[in-house]
ZAMARGU-4260 file (C-alpha; in steps of 0.2 Angstrom, whole numbers, plus 5000, padded with zeros to 4 digits):
<rodrens>
0) 5259/5409/4843 | 5242/5405/4848 | 5240/5393/4832 | 5256/5386/4837 | 5251/5382/4856
5) 5233/5375/4848 | 5245/5362/4837 | 5254/5358/4853 | 5238/5352/4862 | 5232/5343/4845
10) 5248/5332/4845 | 5249/5330/4863 | 5231/5324/4865 | 5232/5313/4848 | 5250/5308/4856
15) 5242/5303/4871 | 5228/5294/4863 | 5240/5282/4850 | 5249/5277/4867 | 5234/5270/4874
20) 5228/5263/4858 | 5245/5256/4850 | 5245/5240/4860 | 5227/5232/4853 | 5234/5240/4837
25) 5250/5229/4839 | 5236/5215/4846 | 5235/5197/4835 | 5218/5201/4829 | 5213/5204/4812
30) 5201/5218/4819 | 5214/5225/4830 | 5212/5243/4822 | 5193/5240/4829 | 5199/5235/4846
35) 5207/5248/4847 | 5195/5260/4844 | 5182/5249/4854 | 5195/5250/4870 | 5200/5267/4870
40) 5186/5272/4882 | 5192/5256/4894 | 5208/5262/4895 | 5205/5280/4899 | 5191/5274/4914
45) 5208/5265/4921 | 5217/5283/4926 | 5201/5291/4925 | 5192/5281/4939 | 5178/5279/4929
50) 5166/5264/4934 | 5167/5250/4922 | 5153/5245/4913 | 5137/5238/4920 | 5129/5221/4922
55) 5120/5218/4905 | 5127/5233/4893 | 5136/5227/4878 | 5151/5216/4879 | 5166/5222/4868
60) 5168/5205/4861 | 5183/5208/4849 | 5192/5220/4859 | 5191/5209/4876 | 5197/5194/4867
65) 5211/5207/4858 | 5217/5212/4878 | 5217/5196/4883 | 5230/5191/4869 | 5239/5205/4873
70) 5239/5201/4893 | 5245/5185/4890 | 5257/5187/4878 | 5265/5203/4886 | 5263/5194/4903
75) 5263/5175/4904 | 5278/5168/4911 | 5279/5152/4899 | 5280/5152/4879 | 5266/5157/4871
80) 5260/5149/4852 | 5244/5162/4848 | 5240/5152/4834 | 5236/5135/4845 | 5229/5145/4858
85) 5217/5157/4843 | 5212/5137/4836 | 5208/5133/4855 | 5196/5146/4859 | 5188/5146/4842
90) 5184/5126/4846 | 5178/5130/4864 | 5167/5143/4857 | 5159/5133/4845 | 5158/5116/4857
95) 5150/5128/4870 | 5134/5128/4856 | 5133/5110/4862 | 5134/5100/4841 | 5146/5089/4838
100) 5145/5092/4822 | 5150/5113/4822 | 5166/5112/4823 | 5184/5120/4819 | 5195/5111/4806
105) 5212/5116/4806 | 5223/5118/4791 | 5228/5099/4791 | 5211/5093/4795 | 5203/5105/4780
110) 5214/5100/4767 | 5214/5080/4770 | 5194/5083/4768 | 5198/5092/4753 | 5207/5078/4747
115) 5194/5064/4750 | 5181/5073/4743 | 5191/5075/4727 | 5194/5058/4727 | 5212/5054/4735
120) 5222/5054/4750 | 5241/5049/4758 | 5238/5036/4768 | 5236/5016/4769 | 5218/5015/4763
125) 5207/5007/4776 | 5189/5010/4784 | 5191/5012/4803 | 5177/5014/4817 | 5176/5018/4834
130) 5171/5002/4844 | 5156/5001/4859 | 5172/5002/4872 | 5181/5015/4865 | 5194/5005/4854
135) 5199/5010/4836 | 5194/4998/4822 | 5199/4993/4806 | 5183/4992/4799 | 5188/4987/4782
140) 5205/4988/4772 | 5199/4994/4757 | 5204/4983/4740 | 5223/4985/4732 | 5229/4996/4747
145) 5242/4997/4757 | 5234/4991/4770 | 5227/4976/4763 | 5244/4971/4755 | 5254/4972/4772
150) 5240/4960/4779 | 5227/4970/4788 | 5210/4964/4792 | 5193/4968/4798 | 5190/4969/4815
155) 5210/4972/4818 | 5211/4982/4834 | 5224/4996/4835 | 5233/4999/4849 | 5248/5008/4845
160) 5254/5019/4830 | 5274/5021/4830 | 5277/5016/4847 | 5263/5026/4853 | 5247/5019/4864
165) 5230/5026/4855 | 5220/5019/4868 | 5206/5029/4874 | 5211/5042/4857 | 5198/5051/4847
170) 5197/5041/4830 | 5202/5058/4819 | 5217/5060/4831 | 5221/5041/4825 | 5219/5043/4807
175) 5231/5059/4810 | 5244/5049/4816 | 5242/5037/4802 | 5243/5047/4787 | 5258/5055/4782
180) 5270/5059/4768 | 5271/5045/4754 | 5284/5032/4754 | 5286/5034/4774 | 5283/5019/4785
185) 5269/5018/4800 | 5269/5003/4809 | 5253/4999/4816 | 5252/4988/4832 | 5234/4978/4832
190) 5225/4967/4843 | 5220/4951/4833 | 5209/4939/4844 | 5224/4936/4859 | 5238/4941/4847
195) 5246/4958/4845 | 5255/4960/4827 | 5264/4977/4823 | 5263/4979/4805 | 5272/4990/4794
200) 5266/4997/4782 | 5272/5012/4769 | 5258/5025/4767 | 5254/5029/4748 | 5241/5040/4738
205) 5228/5029/4740 | 5212/5031/4727 | 5196/5034/4736 | 5187/5017/4734 | 5171/5026/4730
210) 5160/5012/4723 | 5163/4994/4720 | 5151/4982/4711 | 5148/4964/4702 | 5137/4954/4697
215) 5131/4946/4713 | 5121/4932/4706 | 5124/4928/4688 | 5109/4916/4687 | 5094/4926/4692
220) 5105/4942/4686 | 5106/4953/4702 | 5118/4966/4702 | 5128/4975/4717 | 5136/4992/4720
225) 5142/4997/4735 | 5146/5016/4738 | 5158/5022/4752 | 5153/5040/4752 | 5144/5054/4742
230) 5163/5061/4737 | 5164/5073/4722 | 5164/5056/4710 | 5150/5048/4717 | 5138/5052/4704
235) 5148/5047/4692 | 5155/5033/4697 | 5139/5025/4704 | 5131/5029/4685 | 5146/5019/4678
240) 5144/5005/4688 | 5125/5003/4684 | 5128/5007/4665 | 5139/4994/4666 | 5127/4981/4675
245) 5114/4982/4665 | 5121/4979/4648 | 5127/4962/4658 | 5105/4961/4659 | 5107/4965/4675
250) 5086/4962/4682 | 5088/4968/4702 | 5101/4978/4712 | 5109/4977/4728 | 5113/4995/4733
255) 5125/4995/4750 | 5128/5008/4761 | 5132/5000/4773 | 5146/5010/4784 | 5143/5026/4772
260) 5145/5041/4783 | 5138/5055/4770 | 5146/5067/4762 | 5141/5080/4749 | 5122/5085/4748
265) 5122/5087/4731 | 5130/5072/4729 | 5114/5062/4740 | 5102/5074/4730 | 5109/5067/4711
270) 5110/5049/4718 | 5094/5049/4725 | 5088/5055/4709 | 5092/5040/4701 | 5079/5031/4710
275) 5065/5045/4713 | 5063/5052/4697 | 5046/5062/4704 | 5044/5070/4720 | 5054/5076/4732
280) 5072/5068/4736 | 5073/5080/4753 | 5066/5093/4762 | 5080/5105/4771 | 5073/5118/4785
285) 5083/5134/4790 | 5083/5139/4808 | 5069/5151/4804 | 5059/5136/4802 | 5056/5139/4784
290) 5058/5123/4772 | 5063/5121/4755 | 5060/5105/4745 | 5072/5097/4735 | 5067/5089/4719
295) 5071/5074/4710 | 5083/5079/4694 | 5078/5074/4679 | 5095/5072/4672 | 5099/5057/4680
300) 5100/5039/4678 | 5083/5028/4678 | 5084/5015/4691 | 5067/5003/4684 | 5073/4985/4691
305) 5068/4979/4710 | 5080/4986/4722 | 5085/4983/4738 | 5096/4995/4751 | 5107/4988/4764
310) 5110/5000/4780 | 5117/4999/4796 | 5120/5012/4810 | 5135/5018/4804 | 5124/5024/4788
315) 5123/5043/4790 | 5119/5059/4784 | 5120/5057/4764 | 5117/5040/4765 | 5099/5044/4775
320) 5096/5057/4764 | 5095/5042/4749 | 5089/5029/4759 | 5075/5039/4765 | 5069/5045/4748
325) 5070/5026/4743 | 5060/5022/4757 | 5046/5035/4758 | 5044/5035/4738 | 5043/5014/4740
330) 5056/5013/4728 | 5066/5001/4735 | 5066/4988/4752 | 5078/4992/4765 | 5087/4978/4774
335) 5099/4981/4788 | 5099/4990/4805 | 5094/5006/4809 | 5105/5019/4802 | 5115/5032/4812
340) 5103/5046/4813 | 5113/5063/4807 | 5099/5074/4799 | 5109/5091/4803 | 5115/5101/4786
345) 5133/5109/4789 | 5141/5123/4779 | 5159/5124/4775 | 5168/5141/4779 | 5184/5141/4774
350) 5198/5153/4782 | 5210/5164/4772 | 5226/5154/4784 | 5218/5139/4777 | 5207/5133/4791
355) 5187/5130/4791 | 5173/5129/4801 | 5160/5117/4800 | 5142/5126/4805 | 5127/5117/4806
360) 5117/5129/4794 | 5098/5118/4794 | 5091/5102/4797 | 5086/5088/4783 | 5069/5080/4783
365) 5063/5065/4774 | 5048/5067/4759 | 5038/5063/4770 | 5043/5075/4783 | 5053/5063/4794
370) 5063/5071/4806 | 5078/5058/4810 | 5089/5067/4819 | 5096/5055/4832 | 5082/5042/4827
375) 5089/5035/4812 | 5079/5025/4802 | 5072/5010/4802 | 5075/4995/4791 | 5059/4986/4781
380) 5068/4971/4785 | 5078/4970/4802 | 5094/4960/4800 | 5110/4960/4808 | 5127/4952/4805
385) 5130/4935/4813 | 5147/4932/4824 | 5152/4921/4812 | 5156/4937/4797 | 5169/4936/4786
390) 5170/4953/4775 | 5179/4940/4761 | 5165/4928/4763 | 5147/4935/4757 | 5138/4918/4762
395) 5142/4924/4780 | 5132/4941/4776 | 5114/4940/4781 | 5110/4955/4777 | 5117/4952/4759
400) 5109/4936/4758 | 5092/4943/4766 | 5094/4957/4752 | 5097/4944/4739 | 5082/4933/4747
405) 5071/4948/4746 | 5073/4952/4728 | 5071/4934/4724 | 5053/4934/4731 | 5049/4951/4722
410) 5056/4943/4704 | 5044/4928/4711 | 5060/4915/4710 | 5055/4912/4730 | 5040/4912/4740
415) 5036/4927/4753 | 5039/4913/4767 | 5057/4912/4761 | 5062/4929/4771 | 5052/4920/4788
420) 5069/4913/4792 | 5077/4931/4794 | 5061/4936/4805 | 5063/4921/4816 | 5082/4925/4817
425) 5082/4939/4823 | 5068/4937/4835 | 5079/4924/4843 | 5094/4936/4845 | 5082/4949/4851
430) 5075/4935/4866 | 5093/4933/4870 | 5097/4949/4872 | 5082/4952/4884 | 5088/4934/4894
435) 5107/4942/4897 | 5099/4957/4904 | 5089/4947/4915 | 5103/4938/4919 | 5111/4953/4923
440) 5098/4959/4935
</rodrens>
């Protein structure tokens, strides 16, 4: 009789506790069981009148989140999409850090990122950029892609995608609208000068334009290699291009990193090692202040000819690692405009649902321990593109022409004074800018 009573009491107590813990076990957090145990004292406090935890004591974060999800799902009068609510909660948490590079990447965006790193994606094949007044414009349609075949041009400002206005829309959201299933059509409304044009484009699988190259100057044998991004193919494609130009008798090289947003750190080290054979390529500083130098790899192609690197305000991250290493080791001349200034390293952490988080885990410094974050790298020869710049006409590309001149000076084909016209041109532009500031006053 006594044993039966004890069993009955135990069963009652267990059932009582499970009744309080069950909502948390059925919650939407994967740590529901842990949350249930953590929430038990709080649930008991509601019926016993026990005072809540005093300020400053440990906040059961997982349990609190689980409780909010449960209460919202149970009581909110509208429809609740728990997945999207959770994604937004994660976005908000990461945004509170004030670091735009630490972010949540939903499954669709993460899949796109992986495709780009592998060298292909489904879309129209155009590089986009955000303008100073918040518009999204075509920086450049890539060669042999649906965009260029449909008539998209550099400088086109995208105003609508499939009839939906994209004014004041984030560039990443515009990209999502443009991309889609293969062989489907997307209609871009672009502003070209004063004219508005609707351009239908059939989406195709686009091989990412990792590298383009040519012998820019046949007479002086000056080669040209442009690297669009540091994806998984970057080192192989660069080596192939360099070797082909070398077989053609290349004596100097223009390495174009303009518009290159960066990519994989390992690729930056590999390609940087093509130019810097001894010494460090980059220095990584972790959150504790510990610095780790990454030296040049010994298994890379040695670039032995004179080099000019073209950079601009869109040359970022891995582009800055390579250009910074070349500048610090004096292995080439930087020509163009100050680089973007992204000196942080992100680690990608995939999740089981196909999403991921990009967490800033360290900062990088140039070999001379220069912190370029939010500062950028100043070129050795400062040259801006003129108003008459046409991507299809190399003679209008002042930065490219300055780079060619700098190489010809190094090759003793021209006197050093040949570069004076670019310096004078920039001084004139700066003076005109100052005059405009004074006029506004």
